[in-house]
N, C-alpha and C positions, 0 to 999 in steps of 0.2 A: 025151547030147544029148536034149532034149525032142522028142517026136514032133509031127508036124503041119506043120512048116516045110519049107523047101526050101533047097538050096545049089546055086548055078549058077556055072559057070566060063565066063567070056568070054575065054578064052585057051587055048592048046594045053595039054592035060593031060600031066603027066609026074610021075615019082616025086619026092617031096620038095617039091612045089609049095607045100603048106601044112604048116607045122610048128606043133604045139601042145605047149606045155610044154617048150620047148627051154631050154637053158642051165642053168648052175649058178651059184648066188650064195652068198656067205658069210653073208649076213644073212637068207636065206630058209630056212624049215624044209622041207627036201626031203621029209620023211616025211609031213607033214600038209598042206602047201600043194598044192592041186590046181587044175587048170584046169577051168572049168565052161562049157559052151555050152548055153544054153536057147534053142532056135530054134523059135518058133511062126510067125514071118514068113519073110523071105527074106534069105539071105546071098548076096552076089555077089562073086566074086573075079575081078579083071582081070589077075592075075599072081601072083608070089611073095608069100607072106605068112607071117610068123613071130609066134607068140604065146608069150611067156615063161611060165615056171612060175607057176602060180597066177592066170593071166589069166582073166577072166570076161567072157562075152559073152551078153547076153540080148536077144532080138529078139521083140517081142510080135506077136500075130496082126495081119496087114495092115501090118506095119512092114517096113522094108528097111534093111540096112546094106550099103554098097558099099565094098570095099577095092581101091584102086588097086594097080598093080604096085610091088613092092619096099616093101611095108608091113611095119613091124616095131614090135611093142610088147613091152616087157620085163615083168618079173615084177610080179605082184600088182596089175595094172591092171584097170579095169572099163569096159565099154561097155554102156550100157543104152539100148535103143532102143524107143520107142513109136510113132514116126512114120517118120523117115528120117535117117540119118547117112551122109555120104559122105566118103571119104578119097580124095585124088588120089594120084598116083604119088610114090614116094620119100618117104613119111612115116615119121619115126622118133619113137617115143614112149617116154619113159623109164618108170621103175617107179612104181607107186602113183598112177596117174592115174585120174580119174573123168571120163567123157564121158557125158552124160545129156541126152536131148532132151525130157524132161518132168519134172514135179514129183512124179509118182506119187501124187498125192492131188488131190482136186478142191476148188476154192474157188468158191462161188456168190455172186452179187450178190443184192440184195434181191428181184429178180424171178425168182430161181432159175435164172439163166443161168450156165453155167460160165465163169469168168473166166481160167483158167490152162490153156489148151489146149497140147498138145505143139507144138513148133516145130522145124523141120529144123535140122540142123547140117551145115555144109560146111567141110571142111578141104581146101584146095587143094593143089597139087603142092609137093613139096620143103619140107615143114613139119617142124620139130623142136619137140617139146613136152617140157619139163623135168619132173623128178620132182614128184609131188604137185600137179600143176596140175589145175584143174577146168575143163572146157569144158561150158557149160550151154546149155540150149535157146535157139534163135534165133541162135546164134553162126555167124560166118563168119570163117575165118582165111585171109588171102590167101597166095598162093604166095611161097616163099622167106622165110617168117617163122620166127622163133624165139620160142617162148613160154617164159618163164623159170620156174624152179622155184617152186612155190607160187602161181603166177598164177591168177586167176579170170577166165575169159572168159565174158561173158554178153551179147554184142552183136556186131555186124558190125565187124571191125577193117578199117580202110580201106587202109592203105599196105602194099604188098608190100616185101620186102627190109628188114624192120625187126625189132627186138627189142621184145617187149611184156612188161611185168612188172607185178606188184602186184595189188591187189584194190580196185576193178576194174582189169583189165589196161589199161595205157596205153603208148604208144610211148615207149621210152627211148633207142633208137638207130635210125638209119636208114642206108640204102645199105650193107647188110651182105650177105654171102654165107656159106654154110656148106656142109659136105659133104666 
């Protein structure tokens, strides 16, 4: 873990509350795949959280990531935060997902103003995100949603209880439940 950041628990502390590098998978290299946490900003845990083998979390200075209760992310996924990323309760994220609230490079207009500032990401309660999905800056995923494998979310999705798929992600089913 990189020094200078902080980790805060907004829940009762107990053994096993946060698990890092859990689980075994046939397609992941257990010897060389490692979890990395670079925390220069703030991590907040509101309950149980589990990070699969090879998961990576990077939180920049003055940035914040909030994990709701019953957060699970499986192997080889990345959360990269320059501003703010918030997960509600009961979020299940599959493997090889990218969640990133900035472009990590600057683009200037003719007057030398930065055009591509970081934008917050909000993932509400009871959201399931499929493998290899990308959740990009400025995204909001409503409660009880499913994001299909390989989907790219780069905006506010409007309807809860829906399945979103494609690039860009669009609603393909509604009135669903999962869990």
